Biotite code that builds the C-alpha atoms (Angstrom):
import biotite.structure as struc

atoms = struc.array([
    struc.Atom([-22.516, -22.124, -48.918], chain_id="A", res_id=1, res_name="MET", atom_name="CA", element="C"),
    struc.Atom([-23.025, -20.632, -45.779], chain_id="A", res_id=2, res_name="SER", atom_name="CA", element="C"),
    struc.Atom([-20.380, -17.736, -44.512], chain_id="A", res_id=3, res_name="GLU", atom_name="CA", element="C"),
    struc.Atom([-18.456, -18.414, -41.705], chain_id="A", res_id=4, res_name="ILE", atom_name="CA", element="C"),
    struc.Atom([-18.338, -15.445, -39.114], chain_id="A", res_id=5, res_name="GLN", atom_name="CA", element="C"),
    struc.Atom([-15.578, -15.090, -36.442], chain_id="A", res_id=6, res_name="ARG", atom_name="CA", element="C"),
    struc.Atom([-15.721, -13.462, -33.244], chain_id="A", res_id=7, res_name="VAL", atom_name="CA", element="C"),
    struc.Atom([-12.407, -11.969, -31.589], chain_id="A", res_id=8, res_name="ILE", atom_name="CA", element="C"),
    struc.Atom([-12.921, -11.125, -28.049], chain_id="A", res_id=9, res_name="GLU", atom_name="CA", element="C"),
    struc.Atom([-10.688, -9.029, -26.221], chain_id="A", res_id=10, res_name="GLU", atom_name="CA", element="C"),
    struc.Atom([-10.167, -8.273, -22.810], chain_id="A", res_id=11, res_name="SER", atom_name="CA", element="C"),
    struc.Atom([-9.544, -4.804, -21.749], chain_id="A", res_id=12, res_name="VAL", atom_name="CA", element="C"),
    struc.Atom([-8.970, -4.375, -17.824], chain_id="A", res_id=13, res_name="PRO", atom_name="CA", element="C"),
    struc.Atom([-9.472, -1.621, -16.425], chain_id="A", res_id=14, res_name="GLY", atom_name="CA", element="C"),
    struc.Atom([-8.350, -0.063, -12.989], chain_id="A", res_id=15, res_name="LYS", atom_name="CA", element="C"),
    struc.Atom([-11.700, -1.609, -11.158], chain_id="A", res_id=16, res_name="GLN", atom_name="CA", element="C"),
    struc.Atom([-12.890, -3.368, -8.527], chain_id="A", res_id=17, res_name="VAL", atom_name="CA", element="C"),
    struc.Atom([-15.294, -5.467, -9.514], chain_id="A", res_id=18, res_name="THR", atom_name="CA", element="C"),
    struc.Atom([-16.239, -7.339, -6.533], chain_id="A", res_id=19, res_name="ILE", atom_name="CA", element="C"),
    struc.Atom([-15.682, -6.523, -2.524], chain_id="A", res_id=20, res_name="ALA", atom_name="CA", element="C"),
    struc.Atom([-18.248, -8.808, -0.424], chain_id="A", res_id=21, res_name="HIS", atom_name="CA", element="C"),
    struc.Atom([-18.450, -10.004, 3.065], chain_id="A", res_id=22, res_name="VAL", atom_name="CA", element="C"),
    struc.Atom([-20.198, -13.223, 3.919], chain_id="A", res_id=23, res_name="ILE", atom_name="CA", element="C"),
    struc.Atom([-20.746, -13.417, 7.557], chain_id="A", res_id=24, res_name="ALA", atom_name="CA", element="C"),
    struc.Atom([-21.158, -16.638, 9.307], chain_id="A", res_id=25, res_name="SER", atom_name="CA", element="C"),
    struc.Atom([-20.361, -18.727, 5.881], chain_id="A", res_id=26, res_name="PRO", atom_name="CA", element="C"),
    struc.Atom([-21.289, -21.900, 6.267], chain_id="A", res_id=27, res_name="ILE", atom_name="CA", element="C"),
    struc.Atom([-18.292, -24.848, 7.497], chain_id="A", res_id=28, res_name="PRO", atom_name="CA", element="C"),
    struc.Atom([-18.738, -26.197, 3.530], chain_id="A", res_id=29, res_name="GLU", atom_name="CA", element="C"),
    struc.Atom([-17.798, -22.791, 1.973], chain_id="A", res_id=30, res_name="VAL", atom_name="CA", element="C"),
    struc.Atom([-14.477, -23.016, 4.620], chain_id="A", res_id=31, res_name="TYR", atom_name="CA", element="C"),
    struc.Atom([-13.692, -26.666, 3.642], chain_id="A", res_id=32, res_name="GLU", atom_name="CA", element="C"),
    struc.Atom([-13.860, -25.709, -0.218], chain_id="A", res_id=33, res_name="CYS", atom_name="CA", element="C"),
    struc.Atom([-11.701, -23.187, 0.353], chain_id="A", res_id=34, res_name="LEU", atom_name="CA", element="C"),
    struc.Atom([-9.220, -24.629, 2.407], chain_id="A", res_id=35, res_name="GLY", atom_name="CA", element="C"),
    struc.Atom([-9.264, -21.723, 4.955], chain_id="A", res_id=36, res_name="ILE", atom_name="CA", element="C"),
    struc.Atom([-10.014, -21.642, 8.926], chain_id="A", res_id=37, res_name="ASP", atom_name="CA", element="C"),
    struc.Atom([-13.168, -21.060, 10.191], chain_id="A", res_id=38, res_name="GLU", atom_name="CA", element="C"),
    struc.Atom([-12.527, -17.133, 11.751], chain_id="A", res_id=39, res_name="LEU", atom_name="CA", element="C"),
    struc.Atom([-16.168, -15.660, 10.971], chain_id="A", res_id=40, res_name="GLY", atom_name="CA", element="C"),
    struc.Atom([-15.915, -13.955, 8.217], chain_id="A", res_id=41, res_name="ALA", atom_name="CA", element="C"),
    struc.Atom([-14.705, -14.324, 4.560], chain_id="A", res_id=42, res_name="ILE", atom_name="CA", element="C"),
    struc.Atom([-14.147, -11.267, 2.292], chain_id="A", res_id=43, res_name="GLY", atom_name="CA", element="C"),
    struc.Atom([-13.977, -11.812, -1.306], chain_id="A", res_id=44, res_name="ILE", atom_name="CA", element="C"),
    struc.Atom([-12.585, -8.981, -3.555], chain_id="A", res_id=45, res_name="LEU", atom_name="CA", element="C"),
    struc.Atom([-11.967, -9.374, -7.687], chain_id="A", res_id=46, res_name="THR", atom_name="CA", element="C"),
    struc.Atom([-9.928, -6.993, -9.434], chain_id="A", res_id=47, res_name="LEU", atom_name="CA", element="C"),
    struc.Atom([-8.413, -5.513, -12.582], chain_id="A", res_id=48, res_name="SER", atom_name="CA", element="C"),
    struc.Atom([-5.751, -5.858, -13.656], chain_id="A", res_id=49, res_name="PRO", atom_name="CA", element="C"),
    struc.Atom([-5.175, -9.169, -12.116], chain_id="A", res_id=50, res_name="PHE", atom_name="CA", element="C"),
    struc.Atom([-1.624, -8.292, -10.341], chain_id="A", res_id=51, res_name="GLU", atom_name="CA", element="C"),
    struc.Atom([-3.576, -5.632, -7.855], chain_id="A", res_id=52, res_name="THR", atom_name="CA", element="C"),
    struc.Atom([-4.576, -8.453, -6.077], chain_id="A", res_id=53, res_name="SER", atom_name="CA", element="C"),
    struc.Atom([-1.250, -8.668, -4.581], chain_id="A", res_id=54, res_name="ILE", atom_name="CA", element="C"),
    struc.Atom([-1.895, -4.887, -3.286], chain_id="A", res_id=55, res_name="ILE", atom_name="CA", element="C"),
    struc.Atom([-4.945, -5.690, -2.396], chain_id="A", res_id=56, res_name="ALA", atom_name="CA", element="C"),
    struc.Atom([-3.926, -8.371, 0.237], chain_id="A", res_id=57, res_name="ALA", atom_name="CA", element="C"),
    struc.Atom([-1.157, -6.432, 1.516], chain_id="A", res_id=58, res_name="ASP", atom_name="CA", element="C"),
    struc.Atom([-3.495, -3.745, 2.182], chain_id="A", res_id=59, res_name="ILE", atom_name="CA", element="C"),
    struc.Atom([-6.468, -5.671, 3.530], chain_id="A", res_id=60, res_name="ALA", atom_name="CA", element="C"),
    struc.Atom([-3.782, -7.638, 6.261], chain_id="A", res_id=61, res_name="ALA", atom_name="CA", element="C"),
    struc.Atom([-2.191, -4.239, 7.284], chain_id="A", res_id=62, res_name="LYS", atom_name="CA", element="C"),
    struc.Atom([-5.600, -3.038, 7.751], chain_id="A", res_id=63, res_name="ALA", atom_name="CA", element="C"),
    struc.Atom([-7.242, -5.425, 10.139], chain_id="A", res_id=64, res_name="ALA", atom_name="CA", element="C"),
    struc.Atom([-6.613, -8.364, 11.960], chain_id="A", res_id=65, res_name="SER", atom_name="CA", element="C"),
    struc.Atom([-7.377, -10.712, 8.587], chain_id="A", res_id=66, res_name="VAL", atom_name="CA", element="C"),
    struc.Atom([-5.546, -13.306, 7.282], chain_id="A", res_id=67, res_name="GLN", atom_name="CA", element="C"),
    struc.Atom([-4.933, -13.922, 3.224], chain_id="A", res_id=68, res_name="VAL", atom_name="CA", element="C"),
    struc.Atom([-6.904, -17.297, 2.870], chain_id="A", res_id=69, res_name="GLY", atom_name="CA", element="C"),
    struc.Atom([-6.391, -17.087, -1.417], chain_id="A", res_id=70, res_name="PHE", atom_name="CA", element="C"),
    struc.Atom([-4.669, -14.776, -3.789], chain_id="A", res_id=71, res_name="LEU", atom_name="CA", element="C"),
    struc.Atom([-4.149, -15.250, -7.267], chain_id="A", res_id=72, res_name="ASP", atom_name="CA", element="C"),
    struc.Atom([-2.254, -12.684, -9.480], chain_id="A", res_id=73, res_name="ARG", atom_name="CA", element="C"),
    struc.Atom([-3.468, -14.558, -12.815], chain_id="A", res_id=74, res_name="PHE", atom_name="CA", element="C"),
    struc.Atom([-7.227, -14.137, -12.429], chain_id="A", res_id=75, res_name="THR", atom_name="CA", element="C"),
    struc.Atom([-7.610, -11.071, -9.582], chain_id="A", res_id=76, res_name="GLY", atom_name="CA", element="C"),
    struc.Atom([-9.382, -12.939, -6.951], chain_id="A", res_id=77, res_name="SER", atom_name="CA", element="C"),
    struc.Atom([-8.216, -12.512, -2.825], chain_id="A", res_id=78, res_name="VAL", atom_name="CA", element="C"),
    struc.Atom([-10.171, -14.187, -0.106], chain_id="A", res_id=79, res_name="ILE", atom_name="CA", element="C"),
    struc.Atom([-9.769, -13.098, 3.275], chain_id="A", res_id=80, res_name="ILE", atom_name="CA", element="C"),
    struc.Atom([-10.746, -14.313, 6.618], chain_id="A", res_id=81, res_name="ALA", atom_name="CA", element="C"),
    struc.Atom([-11.195, -12.961, 9.801], chain_id="A", res_id=82, res_name="GLY", atom_name="CA", element="C"),
    struc.Atom([-14.233, -11.535, 12.190], chain_id="A", res_id=83, res_name="ASP", atom_name="CA", element="C"),
    struc.Atom([-16.626, -9.669, 10.455], chain_id="A", res_id=84, res_name="VAL", atom_name="CA", element="C"),
    struc.Atom([-15.511, -5.973, 11.477], chain_id="A", res_id=85, res_name="ASP", atom_name="CA", element="C"),
    struc.Atom([-11.945, -7.116, 10.958], chain_id="A", res_id=86, res_name="SER", atom_name="CA", element="C"),
    struc.Atom([-13.171, -8.232, 7.350], chain_id="A", res_id=87, res_name="VAL", atom_name="CA", element="C"),
    struc.Atom([-14.872, -5.010, 6.780], chain_id="A", res_id=88, res_name="GLU", atom_name="CA", element="C"),
    struc.Atom([-12.719, -2.615, 7.827], chain_id="A", res_id=89, res_name="THR", atom_name="CA", element="C"),
    struc.Atom([-9.942, -4.635, 5.445], chain_id="A", res_id=90, res_name="ALA", atom_name="CA", element="C"),
    struc.Atom([-12.610, -4.584, 2.201], chain_id="A", res_id=91, res_name="LEU", atom_name="CA", element="C"),
    struc.Atom([-12.972, -0.848, 2.927], chain_id="A", res_id=92, res_name="ARG", atom_name="CA", element="C"),
    struc.Atom([-9.021, -0.121, 3.306], chain_id="A", res_id=93, res_name="ALA", atom_name="CA", element="C"),
    struc.Atom([-8.571, -1.745, 0.398], chain_id="A", res_id=94, res_name="VAL", atom_name="CA", element="C"),
    struc.Atom([-11.044, -0.068, -1.964], chain_id="A", res_id=95, res_name="CYS", atom_name="CA", element="C"),
    struc.Atom([-10.335, 3.318, -0.359], chain_id="A", res_id=96, res_name="GLU", atom_name="CA", element="C"),
    struc.Atom([-6.417, 2.811, -0.910], chain_id="A", res_id=97, res_name="THR", atom_name="CA", element="C"),
    struc.Atom([-7.173, 1.308, -4.433], chain_id="A", res_id=98, res_name="LEU", atom_name="CA", element="C"),
    struc.Atom([-9.749, 4.409, -5.458], chain_id="A", res_id=99, res_name="ARG", atom_name="CA", element="C"),
    struc.Atom([-7.886, 7.614, -3.771], chain_id="A", res_id=100, res_name="ARG", atom_name="CA", element="C"),
    struc.Atom([-3.615, 6.600, -4.474], chain_id="A", res_id=101, res_name="VAL", atom_name="CA", element="C"),
    struc.Atom([-4.203, 4.298, -7.830], chain_id="A", res_id=102, res_name="LEU", atom_name="CA", element="C"),
    struc.Atom([-7.787, 5.630, -9.375], chain_id="A", res_id=103, res_name="GLY", atom_name="CA", element="C"),
    struc.Atom([-9.406, 2.814, -9.611], chain_id="A", res_id=104, res_name="PHE", atom_name="CA", element="C"),
    struc.Atom([-13.218, 2.413, -9.760], chain_id="A", res_id=105, res_name="THR", atom_name="CA", element="C"),
    struc.Atom([-14.766, 0.639, -6.893], chain_id="A", res_id=106, res_name="VAL", atom_name="CA", element="C"),
    struc.Atom([-18.049, -0.504, -6.048], chain_id="A", res_id=107, res_name="PRO", atom_name="CA", element="C"),
    struc.Atom([-19.862, -0.564, -2.711], chain_id="A", res_id=108, res_name="ASP", atom_name="CA", element="C"),
    struc.Atom([-18.746, -3.426, -0.471], chain_id="A", res_id=109, res_name="ILE", atom_name="CA", element="C"),
    struc.Atom([-22.037, -5.641, -0.252], chain_id="A", res_id=110, res_name="THR", atom_name="CA", element="C"),
    struc.Atom([-22.480, -8.243, 2.595], chain_id="A", res_id=111, res_name="LYS", atom_name="CA", element="C"),
    struc.Atom([-24.824, -11.437, 3.330], chain_id="A", res_id=112, res_name="THR", atom_name="CA", element="C"),
])
């Protein structure tokens, strides 16, 4: 008789931004799938703990002329849209504020 092994996985979120990425000039299908206006660029953030997405969206919208296209407080995802410079400015503001004020670990902002 073989012994059944059970594995229990547990997620213990840290205070971190896991992705901060700018997509400059996305193809129209990306905008269509997201259901947001074509504004030149898209910024993507994933955060932990997930509720930080609310704070990040607020910081981004106050820091630059961007629209919040998507926010999910259950997965920590935020999508913003605007011109390339505004999206980059917004992502920098989010990462810097979370690092400085809340002690988050933040990655470099990447761009494609």
